[in-house]
TORSELUM-48946 format. One record per residue (C-alpha): x, y, z; residue number from 1; residue in one letter. Coordinates in steps of 0.25 Angstrom, whole numbers, plus 5000, padded with zeros to 4 digits. Example, Ala and Ser with C-alpha at 12.3 -4.5 7.8 and 13.67 -1.06 7.14 Angstrom:
BEGIN
<atom east="5049" north="4982" up="5031" num="1" residuo="a"/>
<atom east="5055" north="4996" up="5029" num="2" residuo="s"/>
# end
This chain:
BEGIN
<atom east="5020" north="5076" up="5063" num="1" residuo="m"/>
<atom east="5013" north="5067" up="5053" num="2" residuo="r"/>
<atom east="5016" north="5052" up="5053" num="3" residuo="k"/>
<atom east="5020" north="5043" up="5042" num="4" residuo="i"/>
<atom east="5013" north="5029" up="5043" num="5" residuo="i"/>
<atom east="5016" north="5018" up="5034" num="6" residuo="a"/>
<atom east="5005" north="5008" up="5032" num="7" residuo="s"/>
<atom east="5009" north="4994" up="5026" num="8" residuo="t"/>
<atom east="5001" north="4981" up="5024" num="9" residuo="y"/>
<atom east="5010" north="4969" up="5026" num="10" residuo="s"/>
<atom east="5007" north="4954" up="5026" num="11" residuo="t"/>
<atom east="5011" north="4946" up="5039" num="12" residuo="l"/>
<atom east="5024" north="4942" up="5033" num="13" residuo="d"/>
<atom east="5028" north="4956" up="5029" num="14" residuo="g"/>
<atom east="5024" north="4959" up="5015" num="15" residuo="f"/>
<atom east="5018" north="4971" up="5009" num="16" residuo="i"/>
<atom east="5016" north="4970" up="4994" num="17" residuo="d"/>
<atom east="5003" north="4969" up="4987" num="18" residuo="n"/>
<atom east="4994" north="4971" up="5000" num="19" residuo="p"/>
<atom east="4981" north="4971" up="4991" num="20" residuo="h"/>
<atom east="4984" north="4956" up="4989" num="21" residuo="l"/>
<atom east="4983" north="4952" up="5004" num="22" residuo="w"/>
<atom east="4977" north="4964" up="5012" num="23" residuo="s"/>
<atom east="4964" north="4967" up="5006" num="24" residuo="m"/>
<atom east="4956" north="4955" up="5013" num="25" residuo="q"/>
<atom east="4960" north="4961" up="5027" num="26" residuo="y"/>
<atom east="4954" north="4974" up="5024" num="27" residuo="n"/>
<atom east="4945" north="4974" up="5037" num="28" residuo="s"/>
<atom east="4937" north="4986" up="5041" num="29" residuo="e"/>
<atom east="4946" north="4989" up="5053" num="30" residuo="d"/>
<atom east="4958" north="4988" up="5044" num="31" residuo="a"/>
<atom east="4952" north="4997" up="5033" num="32" residuo="l"/>
<atom east="4948" north="5007" up="5044" num="33" residuo="a"/>
<atom east="4962" north="5007" up="5050" num="34" residuo="y"/>
<atom east="4968" north="5010" up="5036" num="35" residuo="a"/>
<atom east="4958" north="5021" up="5033" num="36" residuo="f"/>
<atom east="4961" north="5028" up="5046" num="37" residuo="t"/>
<atom east="4976" north="5027" up="5044" num="38" residuo="l"/>
<atom east="4975" north="5032" up="5030" num="39" residuo="t"/>
<atom east="4965" north="5043" up="5032" num="40" residuo="t"/>
<atom east="4974" north="5048" up="5044" num="41" residuo="g"/>
<atom east="4985" north="5051" up="5034" num="42" residuo="c"/>
<atom east="4985" north="5062" up="5024" num="43" residuo="d"/>
<atom east="4997" north="5058" up="5016" num="44" residuo="a"/>
<atom east="5003" north="5046" up="5009" num="45" residuo="l"/>
<atom east="5018" north="5044" up="5008" num="46" residuo="l"/>
<atom east="5021" north="5034" up="4997" num="47" residuo="l"/>
<atom east="5033" north="5029" up="4989" num="48" residuo="g"/>
<atom east="5033" north="5031" up="4974" num="49" residuo="r"/>
<atom east="5029" north="5017" up="4970" num="50" residuo="v"/>
<atom east="5018" north="5016" up="4980" num="51" residuo="t"/>
<atom east="5013" north="5029" up="4976" num="52" residuo="y"/>
<atom east="5013" north="5026" up="4961" num="53" residuo="e"/>
<atom east="5005" north="5013" up="4964" num="54" residuo="g"/>
<atom east="4995" north="5020" up="4973" num="55" residuo="m"/>
<atom east="4993" north="5032" up="4964" num="56" residuo="a"/>
<atom east="4988" north="5023" up="4953" num="57" residuo="q"/>
<atom east="4977" north="5018" up="4962" num="58" residuo="a"/>
<atom east="4972" north="5027" up="4973" num="59" residuo="w"/>
<atom east="4967" north="5039" up="4964" num="60" residuo="p"/>
<atom east="4957" north="5029" up="4959" num="61" residuo="n"/>
<atom east="4953" north="5024" up="4973" num="62" residuo="m"/>
<atom east="4945" north="5036" up="4978" num="63" residuo="g"/>
<atom east="4930" north="5036" up="4983" num="64" residuo="g"/>
<atom east="4933" north="5031" up="4998" num="65" residuo="n"/>
<atom east="4938" north="5039" up="5010" num="66" residuo="p"/>
<atom east="4951" north="5030" up="5010" num="67" residuo="y"/>
<atom east="4955" north="5032" up="4996" num="68" residuo="a"/>
<atom east="4950" north="5046" up="4995" num="69" residuo="d"/>
<atom east="4959" north="5050" up="5007" num="70" residuo="h"/>
<atom east="4971" north="5043" up="5001" num="71" residuo="v"/>
<atom east="4969" north="5050" up="4988" num="72" residuo="n"/>
<atom east="4968" north="5063" up="4994" num="73" residuo="a"/>
<atom east="4980" north="5063" up="5004" num="74" residuo="i"/>
<atom east="4994" north="5068" up="5000" num="75" residuo="t"/>
<atom east="5003" north="5057" up="4994" num="76" residuo="k"/>
<atom east="5018" north="5058" up="4996" num="77" residuo="y"/>
<atom east="5026" north="5050" up="4986" num="78" residuo="v"/>
<atom east="5040" north="5047" up="4988" num="79" residuo="v"/>
<atom east="5048" north="5046" up="4975" num="80" residuo="a"/>
<atom east="5061" north="5047" up="4969" num="81" residuo="s"/>
<atom east="5056" north="5048" up="4955" num="82" residuo="q"/>
<atom east="5044" north="5055" up="4948" num="83" residuo="p"/>
<atom east="5030" north="5051" up="4953" num="84" residuo="v"/>
<atom east="5017" north="5054" up="4946" num="85" residuo="d"/>
<atom east="5008" north="5060" up="4957" num="86" residuo="t"/>
<atom east="4997" north="5066" up="4948" num="87" residuo="s"/>
<atom east="4987" north="5054" up="4950" num="88" residuo="a"/>
<atom east="4987" north="5054" up="4965" num="89" residuo="w"/>
<atom east="4986" north="5068" up="4971" num="90" residuo="d"/>
<atom east="4990" north="5074" up="4980" num="91" residuo="p"/>
<atom east="5004" north="5068" up="4979" num="92" residuo="t"/>
<atom east="5018" north="5073" up="4984" num="93" residuo="i"/>
<atom east="5031" north="5067" up="4979" num="94" residuo="v"/>
<atom east="5042" north="5066" up="4989" num="95" residuo="i"/>
<atom east="5056" north="5064" up="4982" num="96" residuo="p"/>
<atom east="5062" north="5051" up="4988" num="97" residuo="g"/>
<atom east="5075" north="5058" up="4992" num="98" residuo="e"/>
<atom east="5067" north="5068" up="5000" num="99" residuo="d"/>
<atom east="5058" north="5058" up="5007" num="100" residuo="l"/>
<atom east="5063" north="5060" up="5022" num="101" residuo="a"/>
<atom east="5063" north="5075" up="5021" num="102" residuo="a"/>
<atom east="5050" north="5077" up="5014" num="103" residuo="q"/>
<atom east="5043" north="5066" up="5023" num="104" residuo="v"/>
<atom east="5048" north="5073" up="5035" num="105" residuo="a"/>
<atom east="5042" north="5086" up="5031" num="106" residuo="k"/>
<atom east="5029" north="5080" up="5027" num="107" residuo="i"/>
<atom east="5028" north="5073" up="5041" num="108" residuo="k"/>
<atom east="5029" north="5087" up="5047" num="109" residuo="e"/>
<atom east="5018" north="5093" up="5039" num="110" residuo="q"/>
<atom east="5004" north="5094" up="5045" num="111" residuo="d"/>
<atom east="4995" north="5082" up="5041" num="112" residuo="g"/>
<atom east="4991" north="5068" up="5044" num="113" residuo="e"/>
<atom east="4999" north="5056" up="5044" num="114" residuo="d"/>
<atom east="5006" north="5050" up="5031" num="115" residuo="i"/>
<atom east="5003" north="5036" up="5026" num="116" residuo="l"/>
<atom east="5013" north="5027" up="5019" num="117" residuo="i"/>
<atom east="5007" north="5014" up="5013" num="118" residuo="w"/>
<atom east="5017" north="5003" up="5013" num="119" residuo="g"/>
<atom east="5031" north="5001" up="5017" num="120" residuo="c"/>
<atom east="5044" north="5002" up="5010" num="121" residuo="g"/>
<atom east="5055" north="5011" up="5006" num="122" residuo="r"/>
<atom east="5047" north="5023" up="5009" num="123" residuo="l"/>
<atom east="5044" north="5019" up="5023" num="124" residuo="t"/>
<atom east="5058" north="5014" up="5026" num="125" residuo="d"/>
<atom east="5064" north="5028" up="5022" num="126" residuo="a"/>
<atom east="5054" north="5035" up="5031" num="127" residuo="l"/>
<atom east="5057" north="5026" up="5043" num="128" residuo="m"/>
<atom east="5072" north="5028" up="5040" num="129" residuo="e"/>
<atom east="5070" north="5043" up="5041" num="130" residuo="h"/>
<atom east="5061" north="5042" up="5053" num="131" residuo="g"/>
<atom east="5048" north="5047" up="5046" num="132" residuo="l"/>
<atom east="5039" north="5035" up="5046" num="133" residuo="l"/>
<atom east="5030" north="5035" up="5058" num="134" residuo="d"/>
<atom east="5022" north="5022" up="5057" num="135" residuo="e"/>
<atom east="5022" north="5008" up="5050" num="136" residuo="h"/>
<atom east="5007" north="5003" up="5050" num="137" residuo="r"/>
<atom east="5009" north="4988" up="5045" num="138" residuo="i"/>
<atom east="4997" north="4981" up="5042" num="139" residuo="w"/>
<atom east="5000" north="4966" up="5044" num="140" residuo="i"/>
<atom east="4990" north="4957" up="5036" num="141" residuo="y"/>
<atom east="4988" north="4942" up="5039" num="142" residuo="p"/>
<atom east="4994" north="4938" up="5026" num="143" residuo="v"/>
<atom east="5007" north="4931" up="5023" num="144" residuo="i"/>
<atom east="5013" north="4933" up="5009" num="145" residuo="r"/>
<atom east="5026" north="4927" up="5009" num="146" residuo="g"/>
<atom east="5033" north="4937" up="5000" num="147" residuo="a"/>
<atom east="5032" north="4951" up="4995" num="148" residuo="g"/>
<atom east="5037" north="4965" up="4998" num="149" residuo="q"/>
<atom east="5041" north="4966" up="5013" num="150" residuo="r"/>
<atom east="5035" north="4975" up="5023" num="151" residuo="l"/>
<atom east="5049" north="4981" up="5026" num="152" residuo="f"/>
<atom east="5060" north="4980" up="5016" num="153" residuo="r"/>
<atom east="5073" north="4973" up="5018" num="154" residuo="e"/>
<atom east="5083" north="4982" up="5026" num="155" residuo="g"/>
<atom east="5072" north="4991" up="5032" num="156" residuo="t"/>
<atom east="5075" north="4993" up="5047" num="157" residuo="e"/>
<atom east="5067" north="5000" up="5057" num="158" residuo="a"/>
<atom east="5062" north="4999" up="5072" num="159" residuo="t"/>
<atom east="5047" north="5000" up="5074" num="160" residuo="l"/>
<atom east="5038" north="5002" up="5086" num="161" residuo="e"/>
<atom east="5024" north="4995" up="5086" num="162" residuo="l"/>
<atom east="5014" north="5006" up="5089" num="163" residuo="v"/>
<atom east="5001" north="5000" up="5086" num="164" residuo="d"/>
<atom east="4994" north="4988" up="5080" num="165" residuo="s"/>
<atom east="4980" north="4986" up="5074" num="166" residuo="t"/>
<atom east="4973" north="4973" up="5071" num="167" residuo="t"/>
<atom east="4962" north="4972" up="5061" num="168" residuo="f"/>
<atom east="4950" north="4962" up="5060" num="169" residuo="d"/>
<atom east="4957" north="4956" up="5048" num="170" residuo="s"/>
<atom east="4969" north="4952" up="5055" num="171" residuo="g"/>
<atom east="4978" north="4964" up="5049" num="172" residuo="v"/>
<atom east="4987" north="4971" up="5059" num="173" residuo="v"/>
<atom east="4992" north="4985" up="5058" num="174" residuo="v"/>
<atom east="5005" north="4987" up="5066" num="175" residuo="l"/>
<atom east="5009" north="5001" up="5068" num="176" residuo="t"/>
<atom east="5024" north="5003" up="5069" num="177" residuo="y"/>
<atom east="5032" north="5016" up="5072" num="178" residuo="r"/>
<atom east="5047" north="5017" up="5067" num="179" residuo="p"/>
<atom east="5055" north="5019" up="5080" num="180" residuo="v"/>
<atom east="5062" north="5031" up="5073" num="181" residuo="s"/>
<atom east="5048" north="5037" up="5071" num="182" residuo="a"/>
<atom east="5044" north="5035" up="5085" num="183" residuo="a"/>
<atom east="5055" north="5045" up="5089" num="184" residuo="g"/>
<atom east="5068" north="5037" up="5090" num="185" residuo="e"/>
<atom east="5075" north="5045" up="5079" num="186" residuo="t"/>
<atom east="5071" north="5057" up="5071" num="187" residuo="g"/>
<atom east="5073" north="5052" up="5057" num="188" residuo="g"/>
<atom east="5081" north="5057" up="5046" num="189" residuo="d"/>
<atom east="5073" north="5066" up="5036" num="190" residuo="t"/>
<atom east="5084" north="5070" up="5026" num="191" residuo="g"/>
<atom east="5090" north="5058" up="5019" num="192" residuo="g"/>
<atom east="5088" north="5051" up="5006" num="193" residuo="e"/>
<atom east="5079" north="5039" up="5005" num="194" residuo="t"/>
<atom east="5076" north="5028" up="4995" num="195" residuo="a"/>
<atom east="5061" north="5028" up="4999" num="196" residuo="a"/>
<atom east="5055" north="5029" up="4985" num="197" residuo="t"/>
<atom east="5056" north="5023" up="4971" num="198" residuo="g"/>
# end
């Protein structure tokens, strides 16, 4: 079965917004190689509507290197409860927000490589709730911001198991956690409603 992996950049004090302002100086060669291997090992992106719409404005113009070419070529699944213009970033498939759990469960059963999520929020919370998220890869940067969007939203609850850690030359550490439910404690719920999208 395909895994769903959420990859998120976070400051040391747990904030994730505007990573371009604080992460770029830590792009060491070993970190870039790790990101390349992670991304090219996946053949689909799973994104919420707001994230998708922002990325769809930029990524189609970012080709010309193996990383961007791979991202642009793979299937993008966008979870949305309202219409989305998918014409600018093919191939894209829309998953209605109310069908998130059932549709993602079917996608995981299909043949293919792993599925990547960039970021952490309502979508990853909903997937954890239904036992569908397999890994959190949290990139901890040696930066303190003091305020911003939190890594996990208030009210989020989960039990996680640390399964791997990787330290880069820049001082960035990737912590790989598996939700306990995804490790087999519970089977998950694949039929309910969710508020995972905007």
